[in-house]
ChimeraX commands (.cxc) that place a marker at each C-alpha (Angstrom):
marker #1 position 112.05,123.22,-96.70 radius 0.5
marker #1 position 112.56,126.89,-95.92 radius 0.5
marker #1 position 109.69,129.12,-95.02 radius 0.5
marker #1 position 109.45,132.19,-97.22 radius 0.5
marker #1 position 109.27,134.35,-94.10 radius 0.5
marker #1 position 112.77,133.22,-93.08 radius 0.5
marker #1 position 114.22,134.40,-96.38 radius 0.5
marker #1 position 112.60,137.83,-96.05 radius 0.5
marker #1 position 113.72,138.07,-92.42 radius 0.5
marker #1 position 117.32,137.38,-93.43 radius 0.5
marker #1 position 117.15,139.92,-96.26 radius 0.5
marker #1 position 115.82,142.50,-93.82 radius 0.5
marker #1 position 118.49,141.75,-91.25 radius 0.5
marker #1 position 121.26,142.09,-93.82 radius 0.5
marker #1 position 119.81,145.33,-95.20 radius 0.5
marker #1 position 119.65,146.79,-91.68 radius 0.5
marker #1 position 123.25,145.73,-90.99 radius 0.5
marker #1 position 124.48,147.33,-94.20 radius 0.5
marker #1 position 122.49,150.51,-93.57 radius 0.5
marker #1 position 123.95,150.79,-90.07 radius 0.5
marker #1 position 127.46,150.12,-91.39 radius 0.5
marker #1 position 126.95,152.95,-93.88 radius 0.5
marker #1 position 125.86,155.25,-91.05 radius 0.5
marker #1 position 122.52,155.95,-92.71 radius 0.5
marker #1 position 119.14,156.51,-91.10 radius 0.5
marker #1 position 116.10,154.69,-92.45 radius 0.5
marker #1 position 114.86,157.95,-93.99 radius 0.5
marker #1 position 118.18,158.36,-95.84 radius 0.5
marker #1 position 117.53,155.07,-97.62 radius 0.5
marker #1 position 113.75,155.19,-97.94 radius 0.5
marker #1 position 113.47,158.60,-99.59 radius 0.5
marker #1 position 115.60,157.95,-102.70 radius 0.5
marker #1 position 113.95,154.55,-103.12 radius 0.5
marker #1 position 110.49,156.14,-103.00 radius 0.5
marker #1 position 109.12,154.41,-99.92 radius 0.5
marker #1 position 108.29,155.60,-96.42 radius 0.5
marker #1 position 110.60,155.12,-93.47 radius 0.5
marker #1 position 107.91,152.89,-91.91 radius 0.5
marker #1 position 107.84,150.72,-95.05 radius 0.5
marker #1 position 111.62,150.29,-94.88 radius 0.5
marker #1 position 111.30,149.44,-91.19 radius 0.5
marker #1 position 108.87,146.63,-92.05 radius 0.5
marker #1 position 111.23,145.36,-94.77 radius 0.5
marker #1 position 114.14,145.35,-92.32 radius 0.5
marker #1 position 112.07,143.50,-89.72 radius 0.5
marker #1 position 111.06,140.90,-92.30 radius 0.5
marker #1 position 107.34,141.59,-91.99 radius 0.5
marker #1 position 107.05,143.15,-95.45 radius 0.5
marker #1 position 107.95,141.29,-98.61 radius 0.5
marker #1 position 110.24,143.13,-100.98 radius 0.5
marker #1 position 110.26,143.02,-104.77 radius 0.5
marker #1 position 113.51,142.34,-106.58 radius 0.5
marker #1 position 113.41,145.82,-108.15 radius 0.5
marker #1 position 112.98,147.52,-104.77 radius 0.5
marker #1 position 115.73,145.33,-103.33 radius 0.5
marker #1 position 118.02,146.43,-106.15 radius 0.5
marker #1 position 117.20,150.10,-105.47 radius 0.5
marker #1 position 117.89,149.76,-101.75 radius 0.5
marker #1 position 121.16,147.97,-102.44 radius 0.5
marker #1 position 122.16,150.75,-104.82 radius 0.5
marker #1 position 121.53,153.39,-102.16 radius 0.5
marker #1 position 123.52,151.31,-99.66 radius 0.5
marker #1 position 126.36,150.76,-102.12 radius 0.5
marker #1 position 126.06,147.00,-101.78 radius 0.5
marker #1 position 125.82,144.37,-104.48 radius 0.5
marker #1 position 122.43,142.65,-104.59 radius 0.5
marker #1 position 124.07,139.41,-105.70 radius 0.5
marker #1 position 126.37,139.40,-102.69 radius 0.5
marker #1 position 123.42,140.07,-100.40 radius 0.5
marker #1 position 121.45,137.14,-101.83 radius 0.5
marker #1 position 124.57,134.97,-101.63 radius 0.5
marker #1 position 124.87,135.85,-97.93 radius 0.5
marker #1 position 121.22,134.89,-97.38 radius 0.5
marker #1 position 121.91,131.51,-99.01 radius 0.5
marker #1 position 125.06,131.05,-96.95 radius 0.5
marker #1 position 123.16,131.71,-93.72 radius 0.5
marker #1 position 120.36,129.34,-94.70 radius 0.5
marker #1 position 122.97,126.68,-95.44 radius 0.5
marker #1 position 124.64,127.23,-92.06 radius 0.5
marker #1 position 121.22,126.72,-90.43 radius 0.5
marker #1 position 120.82,123.48,-92.35 radius 0.5
marker #1 position 117.85,124.90,-94.23 radius 0.5
marker #1 position 117.14,123.82,-97.81 radius 0.5
marker #1 position 115.39,125.99,-100.38 radius 0.5
marker #1 position 113.78,122.91,-101.90 radius 0.5
marker link #1:1,2 radius 0.2
marker link #1:2,3 radius 0.2
marker link #1:3,4 radius 0.2
marker link #1:4,5 radius 0.2
marker link #1:5,6 radius 0.2
marker link #1:6,7 radius 0.2
marker link #1:7,8 radius 0.2
marker link #1:8,9 radius 0.2
marker link #1:9,10 radius 0.2
marker link #1:10,11 radius 0.2
marker link #1:11,12 radius 0.2
marker link #1:12,13 radius 0.2
marker link #1:13,14 radius 0.2
marker link #1:14,15 radius 0.2
marker link #1:15,16 radius 0.2
marker link #1:16,17 radius 0.2
marker link #1:17,18 radius 0.2
marker link #1:18,19 radius 0.2
marker link #1:19,20 radius 0.2
marker link #1:20,21 radius 0.2
marker link #1:21,22 radius 0.2
marker link #1:22,23 radius 0.2
marker link #1:23,24 radius 0.2
marker link #1:24,25 radius 0.2
marker link #1:25,26 radius 0.2
marker link #1:26,27 radius 0.2
marker link #1:27,28 radius 0.2
marker link #1:28,29 radius 0.2
marker link #1:29,30 radius 0.2
marker link #1:30,31 radius 0.2
marker link #1:31,32 radius 0.2
marker link #1:32,33 radius 0.2
marker link #1:33,34 radius 0.2
marker link #1:34,35 radius 0.2
marker link #1:35,36 radius 0.2
marker link #1:36,37 radius 0.2
marker link #1:37,38 radius 0.2
marker link #1:38,39 radius 0.2
marker link #1:39,40 radius 0.2
marker link #1:40,41 radius 0.2
marker link #1:41,42 radius 0.2
marker link #1:42,43 radius 0.2
marker link #1:43,44 radius 0.2
marker link #1:44,45 radius 0.2
marker link #1:45,46 radius 0.2
marker link #1:46,47 radius 0.2
marker link #1:47,48 radius 0.2
marker link #1:48,49 radius 0.2
marker link #1:49,50 radius 0.2
marker link #1:50,51 radius 0.2
marker link #1:51,52 radius 0.2
marker link #1:52,53 radius 0.2
marker link #1:53,54 radius 0.2
marker link #1:54,55 radius 0.2
marker link #1:55,56 radius 0.2
marker link #1:56,57 radius 0.2
marker link #1:57,58 radius 0.2
marker link #1:58,59 radius 0.2
marker link #1:59,60 radius 0.2
marker link #1:60,61 radius 0.2
marker link #1:61,62 radius 0.2
marker link #1:62,63 radius 0.2
marker link #1:63,64 radius 0.2
marker link #1:64,65 radius 0.2
marker link #1:65,66 radius 0.2
marker link #1:66,67 radius 0.2
marker link #1:67,68 radius 0.2
marker link #1:68,69 radius 0.2
marker link #1:69,70 radius 0.2
marker link #1:70,71 radius 0.2
marker link #1:71,72 radius 0.2
marker link #1:72,73 radius 0.2
marker link #1:73,74 radius 0.2
marker link #1:74,75 radius 0.2
marker link #1:75,76 radius 0.2
marker link #1:76,77 radius 0.2
marker link #1:77,78 radius 0.2
marker link #1:78,79 radius 0.2
marker link #1:79,80 radius 0.2
marker link #1:80,81 radius 0.2
marker link #1:81,82 radius 0.2
marker link #1:82,83 radius 0.2
marker link #1:83,84 radius 0.2
marker link #1:84,85 radius 0.2
view
């Protein structure tokens, strides 16, 4: 069984990677989403849980598809031999 924290850590890692690929600072993403840079930092580090709506907003700012991001999380969990059940 997967720990919830692992899922949030993977989401954060992928968000950070996509933000860096886009050449954006944390403030560039946080401001339009309506959160602080520190809040985004905690999301990216996996220490702050993120709602699906906020995840969708961040993905929109990053120009990434939320479905693809979640699919990548699932793919990484599978490669680690981790089950969601």
